[in-house]
N, C-alpha and C positions, 0 to 999 in steps of 0.2 A: 659724876659728871652732871653739868646742869642742862636740863631740857626745858624746851620752851615750845608750846604746842597752840597756834592760834585757831581760832574758829570765828564764824559769823560773817565771813564774806560774802557777796552775792551781787545780784543785780537790782538796781534801785533808782527809780527815775529822779531827774533833778528836783531838789526840794525836799527829798525824801531824807529819811534817817535810817542808820545801820549802828548797831553796836558790836564790835569787836571783843573777844574774849581771849586772853593768853593764860594757860595753865602753866605754872612755874614748878619745876622740881628738882629735887637732887642735892641741894645745898640750903642751910638757913639763908634767907634774903635781907635780914636786918640791916645789914651795912651796904646793900645793893643801892644802885640806881636803876629804875627799870623805864624802858621807852618804847616807842612805836617809830618806824621810818615806813617809807613809801616808795616804790621805784616803779615809773612808767615805762613801758618800751622805748629803748635809745636814750634814756634819761638817766642820770645819776641817781644814787640812792639818796634820799631826801627826808632830812630830820621832820618829825611831827611833832612829837609831846615827850617830856620824860617826868619821872616821878621819883621821889626818895622813898624808898620802901619804908624808913623810919622817920617820922616827921611829917610825909605826906607832901613835902614841896614841890610844885609843878613848875612846868616850863613849857612854853608853846610856840611853834613856829607863827610869824605873822601871819601866814597865809591861812591857819586854821583857828586863830584867837577868835572867840566868842561864837563858835560853831561847834569845834570839838571840846571834849571834856575827858581827860584820863582820869583813872582811879585805881586803885588796888584794896583788896581783902587780904589782909594780913594773917587770917585764918584759913581760908581757902587757897591761899597762894595764887591768886589770880590778879591780872593786871587787864582791865577794861580800856577800850576807847570808845565813848557814844560820839557818834557823829551824826550831827544835825545840818539841815539846809545844805545837803551835797550838792555839789556842782560838777560838771563834767571834767574839770580839771582836776577833781579828786581821785578819778580813775586811775588805779595803780594795783601793784601788789602790795599787801601792807604787811609788815614783819616786825614781830615783837623781839625787843633786844634787852639783855642785861649788861649793865656794867658793873663788874666785880672790884670789891677793895684792892688796890687803892683806887677810888675813882676819880674819873677824870674831872677836871675844872669846868665850870659852867661853859666857858668860852669854847671849848673843845669839844663838848658833847654833840655838837651838829655834826660832827665827822664820824662816818662810820666806823673809822679807824680806831676810835676812841671805846669802841664796845667790844664786849669779850663773847658773849653768846648770842647766836639768832635762832629763831625760830624757823619753821619752813615757809612760810607766807601764807597769806589768803587773799584770793582775788577780790577786789572792790570794782564794780563796773557801775558807773553813773550815766545813764542812757533813757532817753524816750524812745 
């Protein structure tokens, strides 16, 4: 079974930075797409970023382009999300996700239903 475990969430002031990490285990991930979603109270789960395990192609929601960077370490089996210049509207539970082969096409990846595995989530709160 695939297991995803996030860490790194916390309380940060506006303009600050956080780095989230996701440890992936249970399967070889060479054919997977990995990603991050977030969900604020009363809101739908929102796509943040994705990365191909092999090749490293990245995809970002417009709301985080230029501020967030997704990366992966293929040796450690980790997926990270570096978040800079955080804003109050970034406050949410952040979830690591995995799209197993056959992976969804890029246009569908923004929908949570396209993803197969999820972590437990880690809270990010941006407040002064």
